N, C-alpha and C positions, 0 to 999 in steps of 0.2 A: 593537508596537515603539514605544518612546518617541521622540518627535520631538526631535532635538537637532541642533546645527550641526556636531557632530564626527562623522566617519565611524565606522561600526561594522563590525567585521570578524568573520569566523568565529572562534569560540572552540574549544571541545572537539569533536572528531569523535565521532559516536555511531553505534551499530548497535542495531537493535531487530528483533525477529521475533515472528511468531505462526503457529500452526497453525490452519487452519480446516477444518471437515469437515461442518458441518450444512447441509443443503440449504436455500436461501433464494431463492425466485424473485422476491422483491420488489425493485423498483428505487427505492423511496422511503426506504431506510435503516431500515425497520422489520424486525423479526425478528432472528435471530441474526447479529451482525456482530462480528468480532474487531478489537481495537485493535492496529494494526501499529506505530505510532510516535506519541508524544505530544510536542508542541512544548514548548520551554523556557518557563517560566512568565512571564518578564519581557519578553524581546525576540523570542521566537519562534524558529523553526528553518527550515532549508531542506534538502531531500533531494537527493542526488546520483544515487542508484540505487535502484530497487525491483526485486527479483528474486522471481519467482513460480515455484515448483517443485512439481510433483505428487510424491506419495510412491509412486505405483503407477499402475495402469491408469486411464485417463480415457475418458469418453464425451463426445460433443459437448456443450459447455456454455459457461458464462461465469464468469469471476471478476470481481467488481465491486469497485472502489475508491471510497471516499467520503471527502470532507473533512467533519469533524465539528466544530461550533463549541462543543461542550459540552452542547447540548440538541437540535440537529437535524443529521441527516446529509444531505449533498448529494452526489448521484452525480457522480463526477469522471471515471472511466474504466470502460469495459467491455472486458475482454480475452477474446477468443474462445479457447476451448480445443478442440482437436481430439481425435478418438478415437485413442488410442495404447495399445497393449499392449507395455510395455517388455520387453526381453529382453537377452541378451548383446550383441546387435548394434543394438538400438533403445533409445535413451535415453528417460527420462520427459519429459513435457511441461515445458518451461522457457521463461520469457519474461523478458527484462530490459527495464526502462524506464529510459532514460538521461535523467534529469531535468536534465542540463546543457543539453539542447536546448530552445530556447524554447517549442516546442509541447508539451513535457512538463514544463515548470517546475512544481515543487511546493514552494511556500513556505507555511509554516504559521504564522499569527500566534499570539501567546501565547494559551494556552487551547484551541487547536485540536488535532485529532489526525487521523491517517490511519487509516481502518478498511477492512475487507474482508469479503466474503462470497462463497460459492460457490453457483452455481445447482443443482448436483447434489451428492449426498452423497458427495463424494470429498475426500480430504485433500490440502491444499496447504500448503506452508511459504512464508510471505511474509516476505522480509527487506527492511529499509529501512536505507540508509546515508546519513548526512547530518551536519549540524553545527548547533550552537546559535549564536545571535548574542550 
């Protein structure tokens, strides 16, 4: 974000999503990771919500979120996934991260992106909602 003396406010709201399914046990950002959200190229972006939803049965595992600077991925969060067999009375695994809370704040500078991987070979849809500066 360019340093200026004038305040900068949220511009256009954005939504982005990716489906991940390739098992990746690495915590260093190597291997297969999907791009969930890419920051605006000039002033960056901020996320309001991240929603992780399985598309079917899950076993005990982890979904990992990384902040990526264009060349290196940095582990940001690990979300534990429980074993769930969905049915008419049991929903699929879903987790929402409220990025408006200080402990979950997700600001992406220009050129950065949010990426994700799954520990087990199970499919998750990951949605990110936010805005550009």
